C-alpha positions in Angstrom: -36.6 -73.7 -142.3 -34.2 -74.5 -139.3 -31.3 -76.9 -139.9 -30.5 -79.7 -137.4 -27.9 -80.0 -134.9 -26.0 -83.4 -134.9 -24.1 -83.8 -131.6 -21.4 -86.3 -132.5 -18.9 -88.1 -130.3 -15.5 -88.4 -132.3 -14.2 -91.1 -129.9 -10.8 -91.2 -127.9 -8.7 -89.7 -130.3 -7.8 -92.1 -133.3 -9.9 -91.1 -136.3 -10.9 -94.8 -137.2 -12.7 -95.0 -133.7 -15.6 -92.8 -134.6 -18.8 -94.5 -134.9 -20.2 -95.2 -138.5 -23.0 -93.3 -138.0 -21.0 -90.2 -136.8 -18.5 -90.6 -140.0 -21.6 -91.0 -142.4 -23.1 -87.6 -141.0 -19.6 -85.7 -141.4 -20.0 -86.9 -145.1 -23.3 -84.8 -145.3 -22.2 -81.7 -143.0 -22.7 -78.3 -144.2 -21.1 -77.1 -141.0 -18.7 -78.7 -138.5 -17.9 -77.0 -135.2 -14.8 -79.3 -133.8 -12.9 -79.4 -130.5 -9.3 -79.2 -129.8 -9.1 -83.1 -129.2 -10.7 -84.0 -132.5 -8.3 -85.5 -135.0 -8.6 -83.1 -138.1 -8.1 -86.1 -140.6 -11.9 -86.6 -139.8 -12.7 -83.4 -141.6 -11.2 -84.8 -144.9 -14.3 -86.8 -145.8 -16.4 -83.8 -145.3 -17.9 -82.2 -148.7 -15.5 -79.5 -150.2 -17.9 -76.7 -149.2 -18.2 -77.8 -145.6 -17.8 -74.8 -143.4 -15.3 -75.9 -140.6 -14.8 -74.2 -137.5 -12.3 -74.9 -134.7 -13.9 -74.1 -131.3 -11.5 -76.1 -129.1 -10.9 -75.4 -125.4 -7.5 -76.4 -123.6 -6.4 -75.6 -120.0 -4.1 -72.7 -119.9 -4.6 -71.9 -123.5 -7.0 -69.5 -125.5 -10.4 -71.0 -125.9 -13.6 -70.0 -127.4 -15.9 -69.1 -124.7 -18.9 -71.4 -124.2 -21.6 -68.8 -124.8 -19.7 -68.0 -128.1 -19.9 -71.8 -129.2 -23.6 -71.7 -128.2 -24.3 -68.8 -130.4 -22.4 -70.3 -133.5 -24.7 -73.2 -133.0 -27.7 -71.4 -133.4 -26.5 -68.9 -135.8 -25.2 -71.9 -138.4 -28.4 -73.8 -137.8 -30.4 -70.9 -138.7 -28.6 -70.9 -142.1 -27.8 -74.5 -142.8 -29.7 -77.9 -143.0 -26.7 -79.8 -141.3 -24.6 -78.7 -138.4 -22.3 -81.1 -136.8 -20.8 -80.3 -133.5 -18.0 -82.8 -133.2 -16.7 -83.4 -129.7 -13.7 -85.8 -128.5 -14.7 -89.0 -126.7 -18.5 -89.1 -125.8 -20.5 -85.6 -125.7 -22.3 -86.6 -122.7 -19.0 -87.4 -120.5 -17.8 -84.1 -119.5 -18.3 -82.6 -123.0 -20.7 -79.8 -122.1 -23.2 -81.3 -124.5 -26.4 -80.5 -122.5 -25.5 -76.8 -122.6 -25.1 -76.7 -126.3 -28.3 -79.0 -126.8 -30.3 -76.5 -124.5 -29.3 -73.6 -126.6 -30.3 -75.1 -129.7 -33.6 -76.3 -128.3 -34.3 -73.1 -127.0 -34.5 -71.7 -130.6 -36.5 -74.5 -132.0 -33.5 -76.5 -133.6 -33.9 -80.1 -133.9 -31.1 -82.1 -132.2 -29.8 -85.6 -132.7 -27.4 -87.2 -130.5 -24.6 -89.5 -132.0 -22.6 -91.2 -129.1 -18.9 -91.7 -129.3 -16.4 -93.9 -127.3 -15.4 -92.3 -124.1 -11.5 -92.2 -123.5 -12.6 -93.3 -120.1 -13.1 -96.7 -121.4 -11.3 -97.3 -124.4 -7.8 -95.7 -123.3 -7.4 -98.2 -120.5 -8.6 -101.2 -122.4 -6.1 -100.7 -125.2 -3.3 -100.5 -122.8 -4.6 -104.1 -121.2 -6.4 -102.4 -118.3 -10.0 -103.6 -117.6 -11.9 -101.7 -115.5 -13.5 -104.1 -114.1 -12.6 -107.9 -113.0 -14.3 -110.2 -110.6 -11.2 -110.7 -108.4 -10.1 -107.1 -108.4 -12.9 -104.6 -109.1 -16.7 -104.9 -109.4 -17.3 -101.4 -110.6 -15.8 -98.3 -111.4 -16.2 -94.5 -111.1 -15.4 -91.9 -113.9 -14.4 -88.5 -112.3 -13.4 -85.2 -113.5 -10.2 -83.5 -112.3 -11.4 -80.0 -113.3 -14.6 -78.8 -112.3 -16.3 -75.4 -113.2 -14.8 -74.1 -109.9 -11.3 -75.5 -111.0 -11.1 -78.2 -108.4 -11.2 -82.2 -108.8 -14.5 -83.8 -108.2 -15.6 -83.8 -104.6 -16.7 -87.2 -105.2 -13.2 -88.5 -105.2 -13.0 -88.7 -101.5 -16.0 -91.1 -101.6 -14.4 -93.0 -104.5 -11.3 -93.3 -102.7 -13.1 -95.5 -100.0 -14.2 -97.9 -102.3 -12.7 -101.0 -104.1 -13.7 -99.6 -107.4 -11.5 -98.7 -110.3 -11.3 -94.8 -110.6 -10.7 -93.0 -113.7 -10.0 -89.4 -113.6 -10.1 -87.3 -116.7 -8.6 -83.7 -116.9 -6.7 -84.3 -113.8 -3.2 -84.0 -114.4 -2.8 -80.7 -112.8 -4.3 -82.0 -110.0 -2.5 -85.1 -109.8 -0.6 -84.7 -106.4 -3.8 -83.8 -104.5 -5.4 -86.5 -106.2 -2.9 -89.0 -104.9 -2.9 -87.2 -101.3 -6.6 -88.2 -101.1 -6.0 -91.8 -101.7 -2.8 -91.7 -99.4 -5.0 -90.4 -96.7 -7.2 -93.6 -97.0 -4.1 -95.6 -96.4 -3.6 -96.7 -100.2 -0.2 -95.6 -100.8 0.4 -98.8 -102.7 -2.5 -98.9 -104.8 -1.5 -99.2 -108.6 -1.9 -96.3 -110.5 -1.5 -95.7 -114.5 -1.4 -92.4 -116.5 -1.9 -92.7 -120.3 -1.1 -89.7 -122.5 -2.5 -89.1 -125.8 -4.4 -92.5 -125.8 -5.1 -94.2 -128.9 -2.8 -91.9 -131.1 0.9 -93.0 -132.3 2.2 -90.5 -129.6 0.6 -92.6 -126.8 2.7 -93.0 -123.8 2.1 -94.7 -120.1 3.9 -94.5 -116.9 2.7 -97.1 -114.3 3.5 -96.8 -110.5 1.6 -96.4 -107.4 -0.1 -93.8 -105.4 3.1 -93.2 -103.3 5.5 -92.6 -106.4 3.3 -91.8 -109.5 3.8 -88.0 -109.2 7.6 -88.4 -109.4 7.5 -91.0 -112.0 5.1 -88.8 -114.2 7.5 -85.8 -113.5 10.4 -87.8 -114.8 8.7 -89.1 -117.9 7.3 -85.7 -118.5 3.8 -86.6 -118.8 1.2 -83.8 -119.7 -2.5 -83.4 -120.9 -4.3 -84.6 -122.5 -3.9 -87.9 -120.2 -6.4 -90.1 -118.3 -5.5 -91.4 -114.7 -6.4 -94.8 -113.7 -6.3 -96.0 -110.1 -7.1 -99.4 -109.0 -5.8 -103.0 -108.6 -6.7 -103.9 -112.1 -3.8 -101.8 -113.3 -1.7 -104.8 -112.2 -3.3 -106.8 -114.8 -1.8 -104.8 -117.8 0.9 -107.0 -118.5 -0.9 -109.9 -118.7 -3.5 -108.6 -120.8 -1.1 -107.0 -123.1 0.7 -110.6 -123.5 -2.7 -112.1 -124.6 -3.5 -109.2 -126.9 -0.2 -109.0 -128.6 -0.2 -112.9 -129.2 -3.9 -112.9 -130.8 -4.4 -109.4 -132.5 -2.7 -108.7 -135.6 -2.7 -105.1 -137.0 -5.0 -104.0 -139.6 -3.5 -103.7 -143.1 
């Protein structure tokens, strides 16, 4: 009898931001295939005999090919009842989940999706940056900074013409080119925030504008993994942080 694939989103980074359902399935997992941005402390609650396989992908570093990951999913599901594919953020937000699900379904393997909190939503929020605000922005775009061809999303040119908040994932290597697009639209003074290692103890942020963020990011040695937020809502950060710090106490 074939096993079942559970496609689980681990959330934006901090291990306590995984969903309760995701955490419960990890406690029953026979196999866990996990990504580079998954906090390995999540694996502590797996059964002692759980097979844990690292299949991470990081730009510019040795990575497991996607076809190999697909093959591992099929092979393990043909041997074990519960196979968990643990992905950072949400599996359906630039997580290649559809490719892996298709591979499983083609071999008759049942699949269940357990969503995760995307870093595109959670990381700005925890820095006091709302993605929407009736005064500043009534919509937002989430774009990739690295497509299959190695470029940023072509939709960025359309997004830059709008008043929406723009969130770019995996875009640090294209930061200068991204800012150039906005500068060409006359948005040199548009606020920009870059948040590295969001939700983790090593999190850091740099805030500037389209005209100076590249230099600021260089000065602060900002690097991946990081998200880029462009939009007038960035200027609300200090106001929101003041409110948050005054009413929210840390968990014991």
